[in-house]
N, CA, C and O atoms as CSV, one atom per row, in Angstrom:
chain,resi,resn,atom,element,x,y,z
A,1,MET,N,N,5.891,-75.008,11.899
A,1,MET,CA,C,4.730,-74.117,12.078
A,1,MET,C,C,4.953,-72.943,13.184
A,1,MET,O,O,4.361,-71.866,13.119
A,2,VAL,N,N,5.871,-73.280,14.196
A,2,VAL,CA,C,6.199,-72.336,15.169
A,2,VAL,C,C,6.832,-71.187,14.620
A,2,VAL,O,O,6.527,-70.032,14.920
A,3,LEU,N,N,7.928,-71.595,13.618
A,3,LEU,CA,C,8.537,-70.365,13.212
A,3,LEU,C,C,7.879,-69.581,12.081
A,3,LEU,O,O,8.263,-68.432,11.863
A,4,LEU,N,N,6.768,-70.212,11.239
A,4,LEU,CA,C,5.904,-69.599,10.481
A,4,LEU,C,C,4.932,-68.567,11.327
A,4,LEU,O,O,4.709,-67.412,10.963
A,5,ASP,N,N,4.462,-69.097,12.362
A,5,ASP,CA,C,3.847,-68.253,13.181
A,5,ASP,C,C,4.483,-66.987,13.713
A,5,ASP,O,O,3.953,-65.876,13.721
A,6,ALA,N,N,5.715,-67.308,14.166
A,6,ALA,CA,C,6.507,-66.223,14.714
A,6,ALA,C,C,6.927,-65.268,13.810
A,6,ALA,O,O,6.839,-64.087,14.146
A,7,GLY,N,N,7.426,-65.598,12.583
A,7,GLY,CA,C,7.859,-64.893,11.489
A,7,GLY,C,C,6.740,-63.836,11.051
A,7,GLY,O,O,6.953,-62.645,10.826
A,8,THR,N,N,5.511,-64.491,10.971
A,8,THR,CA,C,4.363,-63.666,10.485
A,8,THR,C,C,3.808,-62.664,11.593
A,8,THR,O,O,3.366,-61.551,11.309
A,9,ALA,N,N,3.874,-63.150,12.816
A,9,ALA,CA,C,3.332,-62.228,13.901
A,9,ALA,C,C,4.479,-61.333,14.256
A,9,ALA,O,O,4.255,-60.329,14.931
A,10,GLY,N,N,5.720,-61.627,13.842
A,10,GLY,CA,C,6.689,-60.452,13.981
A,10,GLY,C,C,6.683,-59.569,13.196
A,10,GLY,O,O,7.005,-58.469,13.647
A,11,CYS,N,N,6.342,-59.653,11.790
A,11,CYS,CA,C,6.313,-58.649,10.923
A,11,CYS,C,C,4.925,-57.912,11.153
A,11,CYS,O,O,4.831,-56.700,10.956
A,12,VAL,N,N,4.031,-58.553,11.505
A,12,VAL,CA,C,2.624,-57.632,11.913
A,12,VAL,C,C,2.991,-56.864,13.077
A,12,VAL,O,O,2.666,-55.677,13.078
A,13,LEU,N,N,3.579,-57.309,14.014
A,13,LEU,CA,C,3.826,-56.418,15.310
A,13,LEU,C,C,4.723,-55.199,14.871
A,13,LEU,O,O,4.461,-54.062,15.262
A,14,THR,N,N,5.840,-55.487,14.009
A,14,THR,CA,C,6.615,-54.348,13.366
A,14,THR,C,C,5.780,-53.439,12.828
A,14,THR,O,O,5.885,-52.242,13.093
A,15,TRP,N,N,4.854,-53.930,12.006
A,15,TRP,CA,C,4.018,-52.958,11.159
A,15,TRP,C,C,3.238,-52.162,12.108
A,15,TRP,O,O,3.073,-50.962,11.891
A,16,LEU,N,N,2.741,-52.736,13.149
A,16,LEU,CA,C,1.811,-51.811,14.160
A,16,LEU,C,C,2.729,-50.929,14.881
A,16,LEU,O,O,2.430,-49.745,15.039
A,17,ASN,N,N,3.920,-51.456,15.371
A,17,ASN,CA,C,4.799,-50.528,15.919
A,17,ASN,C,C,5.437,-49.389,15.210
A,17,ASN,O,O,5.908,-48.416,15.800
A,18,ASN,N,N,5.435,-49.547,13.920
A,18,ASN,CA,C,6.002,-48.451,13.003
A,18,ASN,C,C,4.918,-47.603,12.277
A,18,ASN,O,O,5.224,-46.878,11.330
A,19,GLY,N,N,3.574,-47.716,12.766
A,19,GLY,CA,C,2.631,-46.808,12.164
A,19,GLY,C,C,2.238,-47.306,10.958
A,19,GLY,O,O,1.949,-46.515,10.060
A,20,GLY,N,N,2.172,-48.595,10.767
A,20,GLY,CA,C,1.644,-49.050,9.344
A,20,GLY,C,C,2.695,-49.118,8.255
A,20,GLY,O,O,2.418,-49.053,7.057
A,21,THR,N,N,3.915,-49.251,8.743
A,21,THR,CA,C,4.895,-49.445,7.485
A,21,THR,C,C,6.058,-50.487,7.862
A,21,THR,O,O,6.465,-50.714,9.001
A,22,LEU,N,N,6.478,-51.035,6.745
A,22,LEU,CA,C,7.532,-52.101,7.004
A,22,LEU,C,C,8.610,-51.885,6.152
A,22,LEU,O,O,8.329,-51.416,5.049
A,23,ASP,N,N,9.974,-52.154,6.445
A,23,ASP,CA,C,10.954,-52.002,5.731
A,23,ASP,C,C,10.951,-52.993,4.460
A,23,ASP,O,O,10.198,-53.967,4.503
A,24,PRO,N,N,11.639,-52.813,3.506
A,24,PRO,CA,C,11.695,-53.842,2.368
A,24,PRO,C,C,11.995,-55.248,2.562
A,24,PRO,O,O,11.559,-56.136,1.830
A,25,GLU,N,N,12.807,-55.445,3.642
A,25,GLU,CA,C,13.090,-56.826,4.152
A,25,GLU,C,C,12.031,-57.609,4.698
A,25,GLU,O,O,11.745,-58.759,4.367
A,26,ARG,N,N,11.340,-56.739,5.758
A,26,ARG,CA,C,10.249,-57.426,6.415
A,26,ARG,C,C,8.945,-57.545,5.483
A,26,ARG,O,O,8.113,-58.431,5.677
A,27,THR,N,N,8.827,-56.613,4.478
A,27,THR,CA,C,7.849,-56.753,3.581
A,27,THR,C,C,7.984,-57.955,2.645
A,27,THR,O,O,7.000,-58.498,2.143
A,28,ARG,N,N,9.352,-58.379,2.411
A,28,ARG,CA,C,9.619,-59.557,1.609
A,28,ARG,C,C,9.291,-60.671,2.386
A,28,ARG,O,O,8.656,-61.595,1.879
A,29,ILE,N,N,9.699,-60.702,3.732
A,29,ILE,CA,C,9.552,-61.867,4.689
A,29,ILE,C,C,7.815,-62.031,4.769
A,29,ILE,O,O,7.260,-63.099,4.511
A,30,LEU,N,N,7.252,-61.081,5.075
A,30,LEU,CA,C,5.623,-61.136,5.188
A,30,LEU,C,C,5.133,-61.811,4.090
A,30,LEU,O,O,4.372,-62.771,4.213
A,31,ARG,N,N,5.569,-61.316,2.851
A,31,ARG,CA,C,4.929,-61.829,1.667
A,31,ARG,C,C,5.447,-63.404,1.449
A,31,ARG,O,O,4.689,-64.210,0.910
A,32,SER,N,N,6.527,-63.723,1.813
A,32,SER,CA,C,7.012,-65.081,1.818
A,32,SER,C,C,6.254,-65.890,2.879
A,32,SER,O,O,5.984,-67.070,2.651
A,33,ARG,N,N,5.902,-65.303,4.022
A,33,ARG,CA,C,5.084,-66.155,4.906
A,33,ARG,C,C,3.846,-66.456,4.468
A,33,ARG,O,O,3.330,-67.546,4.713
A,34,ILE,N,N,3.179,-65.394,3.690
A,34,ILE,CA,C,1.798,-65.482,3.222
A,34,ILE,C,C,1.886,-66.904,2.159
A,34,ILE,O,O,1.056,-67.812,2.218
A,35,GLU,N,N,2.960,-66.887,1.275
A,35,GLU,CA,C,3.039,-67.958,0.331
A,35,GLU,C,C,3.273,-69.345,1.115
A,35,GLU,O,O,2.756,-70.386,0.709
A,36,ASP,N,N,3.988,-69.300,2.128
A,36,ASP,CA,C,4.326,-70.457,3.084
A,36,ASP,C,C,2.881,-70.919,3.686
A,36,ASP,O,O,2.584,-72.111,3.775
A,37,LEU,N,N,2.042,-69.899,4.078
A,37,LEU,CA,C,0.777,-70.229,4.708
A,37,LEU,C,C,-0.205,-70.958,3.724
A,37,LEU,O,O,-0.970,-71.871,4.034
A,38,ASN,N,N,-0.048,-70.394,2.480
A,38,ASN,CA,C,-0.924,-70.835,1.406
A,38,ASN,C,C,-0.689,-72.436,1.151
A,38,ASN,O,O,-1.570,-73.256,0.897
A,39,ARG,N,N,0.600,-72.659,1.269
A,39,ARG,CA,C,0.946,-74.101,1.127
A,39,ARG,C,C,0.690,-75.124,2.069
A,39,ARG,O,O,0.358,-76.273,1.777
A,40,VAL,N,N,0.896,-74.559,3.496
A,40,VAL,CA,C,0.787,-75.526,4.704
A,40,VAL,C,C,-0.734,-75.728,5.079
A,40,VAL,O,O,-1.198,-76.816,5.420
A,41,ILE,N,N,-1.429,-74.598,4.982
A,41,ILE,CA,C,-2.941,-74.634,5.538
A,41,ILE,C,C,-3.659,-75.849,4.915
A,41,ILE,O,O,-4.302,-76.568,5.679
A,42,PRO,N,N,-3.611,-76.141,3.629
A,42,PRO,CA,C,-4.396,-77.315,3.227
A,42,PRO,C,C,-3.750,-78.601,3.797
A,42,PRO,O,O,-4.422,-79.609,3.578
A,43,GLU,N,N,-2.645,-78.786,4.450
A,43,GLU,CA,C,-1.864,-79.908,4.959
A,43,GLU,C,C,-2.467,-80.022,6.410
A,43,GLU,O,O,-2.398,-81.143,6.915
A,44,ILE,N,N,-2.999,-79.103,7.086
A,44,ILE,CA,C,-3.265,-79.134,8.502
A,44,ILE,C,C,-4.537,-79.776,8.546
A,44,ILE,O,O,-5.499,-79.478,7.837
A,45,THR,N,N,-4.488,-80.860,9.594
A,45,THR,CA,C,-5.600,-81.690,9.941
A,45,THR,C,C,-6.577,-81.462,10.998
A,45,THR,O,O,-7.722,-81.913,11.040
A,46,GLU,N,N,-5.966,-80.672,11.892
A,46,GLU,CA,C,-6.928,-80.280,13.204
A,46,GLU,C,C,-7.626,-79.026,13.042
A,46,GLU,O,O,-7.042,-77.974,12.781
A,47,SER,N,N,-8.870,-79.134,13.195
A,47,SER,CA,C,-9.625,-77.861,12.869
A,47,SER,C,C,-9.226,-76.652,13.627
A,47,SER,O,O,-9.334,-75.581,13.030
A,48,ALA,N,N,-8.757,-76.647,14.917
A,48,ALA,CA,C,-8.274,-75.526,15.618
A,48,ALA,C,C,-7.153,-74.909,14.951
A,48,ALA,O,O,-7.048,-73.686,14.853
A,49,GLY,N,N,-6.222,-75.820,14.442
A,49,GLY,CA,C,-5.052,-75.456,13.631
A,49,GLY,C,C,-5.448,-74.781,12.455
A,49,GLY,O,O,-4.972,-73.665,12.245
A,50,ILE,N,N,-6.324,-75.332,11.574
A,50,ILE,CA,C,-6.740,-74.776,10.460
A,50,ILE,C,C,-7.244,-73.480,10.742
A,50,ILE,O,O,-6.798,-72.583,10.026
A,51,GLN,N,N,-8.159,-73.132,11.715
A,51,GLN,CA,C,-8.817,-71.870,12.043
A,51,GLN,C,C,-7.668,-70.812,12.332
A,51,GLN,O,O,-7.636,-69.731,11.743
A,52,TYR,N,N,-6.741,-71.190,13.263
A,52,TYR,CA,C,-5.710,-70.243,13.522
A,52,TYR,C,C,-4.982,-69.835,12.467
A,52,TYR,O,O,-4.897,-68.634,12.214
A,53,PHE,N,N,-4.412,-70.700,11.773
A,53,PHE,CA,C,-3.471,-70.445,10.568
A,53,PHE,C,C,-4.339,-69.516,9.462
A,53,PHE,O,O,-3.861,-68.552,8.865
A,54,GLN,N,N,-5.667,-69.996,9.322
A,54,GLN,CA,C,-6.360,-69.032,8.326
A,54,GLN,C,C,-6.579,-67.831,8.905
A,54,GLN,O,O,-6.805,-66.920,8.109
A,55,ARG,N,N,-6.579,-67.539,10.126
A,55,ARG,CA,C,-6.716,-66.177,10.755
A,55,ARG,C,C,-5.414,-65.427,10.546
A,55,ARG,O,O,-5.360,-64.286,10.090
A,56,LEU,N,N,-4.408,-66.131,10.903
A,56,LEU,CA,C,-3.051,-65.495,10.673
A,56,LEU,C,C,-2.673,-65.064,9.278
A,56,LEU,O,O,-2.113,-64.006,8.994
A,57,ARG,N,N,-3.059,-66.041,8.417
A,57,ARG,CA,C,-3.003,-65.542,6.974
A,57,ARG,C,C,-3.842,-64.323,6.529
A,57,ARG,O,O,-3.377,-63.397,5.866
A,58,GLN,N,N,-5.127,-64.409,6.957
A,58,GLN,CA,C,-5.890,-63.209,6.614
A,58,GLN,C,C,-5.270,-61.879,7.379
A,58,GLN,O,O,-5.406,-60.771,6.858
A,59,LEU,N,N,-4.700,-62.016,8.425
A,59,LEU,CA,C,-4.108,-60.843,9.083
A,59,LEU,C,C,-2.962,-60.391,8.423
A,59,LEU,O,O,-2.714,-59.188,8.346
A,60,ALA,N,N,-2.129,-61.385,7.865
A,60,ALA,CA,C,-0.936,-61.116,6.954
A,60,ALA,C,C,-1.305,-60.410,5.725
A,60,ALA,O,O,-0.709,-59.404,5.340
A,61,LEU,N,N,-2.317,-60.960,5.100
A,61,LEU,CA,C,-2.903,-60.381,3.835
A,61,LEU,C,C,-3.300,-58.868,4.016
A,61,LEU,O,O,-2.941,-58.015,3.204
A,62,LEU,N,N,-4.147,-58.554,5.255
A,62,LEU,CA,C,-4.556,-57.397,5.427
A,62,LEU,C,C,-3.547,-56.363,5.478
A,62,LEU,O,O,-3.705,-55.267,4.941
A,63,VAL,N,N,-2.323,-56.762,6.233
A,63,VAL,CA,C,-1.197,-55.930,6.460
A,63,VAL,C,C,-0.510,-55.678,5.170
A,63,VAL,O,O,-0.170,-54.542,4.839
A,64,SER,N,N,-0.305,-56.725,4.443
A,64,SER,CA,C,0.310,-56.654,3.159
A,64,SER,C,C,-0.333,-55.728,2.145
A,64,SER,O,O,0.322,-55.019,1.380
A,65,ALA,N,N,-1.726,-55.782,2.189
A,65,ALA,CA,C,-2.439,-54.857,1.135
A,65,ALA,C,C,-2.258,-53.400,1.641
A,65,ALA,O,O,-2.603,-52.494,0.883
A,66,THR,N,N,-1.781,-53.123,2.775
A,66,THR,CA,C,-1.695,-51.710,3.044
A,66,THR,C,C,-0.099,-51.126,2.724
A,66,THR,O,O,0.250,-49.968,2.954
A,67,LEU,N,N,0.648,-52.036,2.229
A,67,LEU,CA,C,2.036,-51.939,1.754
A,67,LEU,C,C,2.065,-51.416,0.319
A,67,LEU,O,O,1.079,-51.611,-0.392
A,68,SER,N,N,3.056,-50.811,-0.121
A,68,SER,CA,C,3.151,-50.435,-1.483
A,68,SER,C,C,3.315,-51.513,-2.435
A,68,SER,O,O,4.243,-52.294,-2.222
A,69,GLY,N,N,2.539,-51.704,-3.502
A,69,GLY,CA,C,2.547,-52.980,-4.423
A,69,GLY,C,C,1.643,-53.972,-3.707
A,69,GLY,O,O,2.157,-55.037,-3.365
A,70,THR,N,N,0.477,-53.773,-3.463
A,70,THR,CA,C,-0.430,-54.759,-2.644
A,70,THR,C,C,-0.240,-56.081,-3.134
A,70,THR,O,O,0.093,-56.354,-4.287
A,71,ALA,N,N,-0.482,-56.955,-2.147
A,71,ALA,CA,C,-0.274,-58.566,-2.399
A,71,ALA,C,C,-1.415,-59.011,-3.269
A,71,ALA,O,O,-1.504,-60.190,-3.615
């Protein structure tokens, strides 16, 4: 979960620092992390964890939607 969080947040931070753009590799990573979040969120049992990772997923989806070929 820590690596999923860090990978997603790293892509979002890069997107912010690059004026709303990501290189193809980070775009691929971000979309892969969204898929990972889709799989793991239903497995989380702690309500704070569910809320956190749902928000992280929403942030990743919003960033992904700004990229070419929206998610």
